[in-house]
C-alpha positions as CSV (number, residue, x, y, z in Angstrom):
1,M,79.3,79.6,58.1
2,R,82.9,81.7,57.5
3,R,82.3,84.9,58.9
4,N,84.0,88.5,57.1
5,P,86.7,90.0,59.2
6,H,85.3,92.9,59.2
7,Q,82.4,91.5,61.0
8,W,85.0,89.9,64.2
9,I,86.2,93.4,64.6
10,G,83.3,95.3,64.6
11,A,81.5,92.8,67.1
12,F,85.4,93.3,69.2
13,V,84.4,96.8,69.0
14,A,81.0,96.7,70.3
15,V,81.6,94.3,73.0
16,A,84.4,96.7,74.2
17,L,82.1,99.7,74.1
18,L,79.6,98.0,76.4
19,G,82.8,96.9,78.8
20,A,83.3,100.4,79.2
21,T,80.3,101.9,78.8
22,L,78.8,99.2,82.3
23,A,81.8,100.5,84.1
24,A,81.6,104.3,83.7
25,C,78.1,103.6,84.9
26,G,78.7,101.1,87.4
27,G,78.1,97.4,85.8
28,P,79.2,94.5,86.8
29,G,83.0,94.7,87.2
30,A,83.2,98.3,88.2
31,A,84.5,99.3,91.2
32,A,81.5,100.8,93.7
33,S,81.7,105.3,92.7
34,S,82.0,106.5,96.9
35,S,80.3,109.8,95.6
36,S,77.0,107.9,94.7
37,A,76.7,104.8,97.6
38,P,74.2,106.4,99.6
39,V,75.7,107.3,103.2
40,N,73.5,106.5,106.0
41,V,73.3,108.4,108.9
42,T,71.9,108.3,112.2
43,L,69.7,110.4,114.9
44,S,69.5,109.7,118.4
45,E,69.8,111.5,121.5
46,F,71.8,114.7,120.6
47,K,74.2,112.6,117.8
48,I,74.2,113.0,115.0
49,D,76.5,110.4,113.0
50,M,77.7,110.4,110.1
51,P,81.1,109.8,107.6
52,T,83.0,113.3,108.1
53,A,84.4,113.0,104.8
54,L,82.7,112.0,101.2
55,H,83.2,112.6,97.8
56,A,81.8,115.2,95.8
57,G,79.0,114.4,93.7
58,Q,75.1,113.2,93.7
59,T,75.0,111.5,96.9
60,T,71.7,109.9,98.9
61,L,71.2,110.7,102.5
62,N,70.0,108.1,103.8
63,V,68.8,109.3,107.5
64,S,67.3,107.3,110.7
65,N,66.2,108.3,113.6
66,T,67.4,106.2,116.7
67,G,66.5,107.9,119.2
68,T,63.3,108.3,121.4
69,F,62.7,112.3,120.2
70,T,61.6,113.8,116.7
71,H,65.1,114.5,114.7
72,S,65.6,116.3,111.1
73,V,68.1,116.8,109.2
74,E,69.7,120.3,107.9
75,I,73.2,120.6,105.3
76,T,75.1,124.2,105.3
77,G,77.7,125.1,102.9
78,N,79.1,126.0,99.4
79,G,75.8,128.3,98.7
80,I,73.4,124.8,99.8
81,V,71.2,124.8,102.2
82,Q,69.1,121.4,102.0
83,K,66.4,120.0,104.9
84,F,63.5,117.8,105.6
85,E,60.1,119.0,104.7
86,S,59.5,118.0,108.4
87,T,60.3,115.9,110.7
88,V,62.0,112.9,111.2
89,K,59.8,110.1,114.0
90,P,61.6,107.6,116.1
91,G,62.2,105.0,114.1
92,E,61.7,106.5,111.0
93,K,63.4,105.7,107.9
94,A,64.3,109.5,105.1
95,T,66.4,110.2,102.5
96,L,67.9,113.2,100.9
97,Q,69.0,113.5,97.9
98,L,72.2,115.9,97.2
99,N,74.7,117.2,94.6
100,L,77.6,118.4,96.7
101,K,80.8,120.4,95.7
102,A,84.1,119.6,97.1
103,G,84.1,121.9,100.3
104,T,83.1,121.9,103.9
105,Y,79.4,121.3,105.2
106,T,77.6,121.8,107.6
107,V,75.0,118.7,108.9
108,F,72.5,119.8,111.8
109,C,69.1,118.6,113.5
110,P,66.6,122.2,113.3
111,V,65.0,120.6,115.5
112,G,64.4,123.3,118.9
113,N,67.5,123.1,120.7
114,H,69.9,120.3,119.5
115,R,72.1,121.8,117.5
116,D,73.2,123.7,120.5
117,R,73.0,120.0,122.8
118,G,75.4,118.4,120.4
119,M,73.9,117.3,117.0
120,Q,75.9,119.4,114.8
121,V,78.7,117.5,112.3
122,T,81.0,119.3,109.9
123,V,81.9,117.1,106.5
124,T,84.7,117.7,104.2
125,V,83.7,117.2,100.1
126,T,86.5,116.5,98.0
């Protein structure tokens, strides 16, 4: 069966568009986007361990409490004040979805005097 040259061109364009769409959406062969990659955050006494530089955009904080006290996370800056509705108990994990704009943010533990004891990190978003 012989194909019309226009069918081949149409098929080629469709494959090219599909590849471009997959790359833009993080499909196979796409470079990982830093802004959409989960950010691991570890809480312990009295420390927040997380990257201090992030990319702007949708961000998921994957928070783990490896300490022996109850902790939480609050982030403020650039018009954002976002925190967990409840605390994160020892051994628990939780996630927080954020839409970060370029700028400087403060991430801290709002439980008791934990922030005063060092549970605070400054994060720069580009």
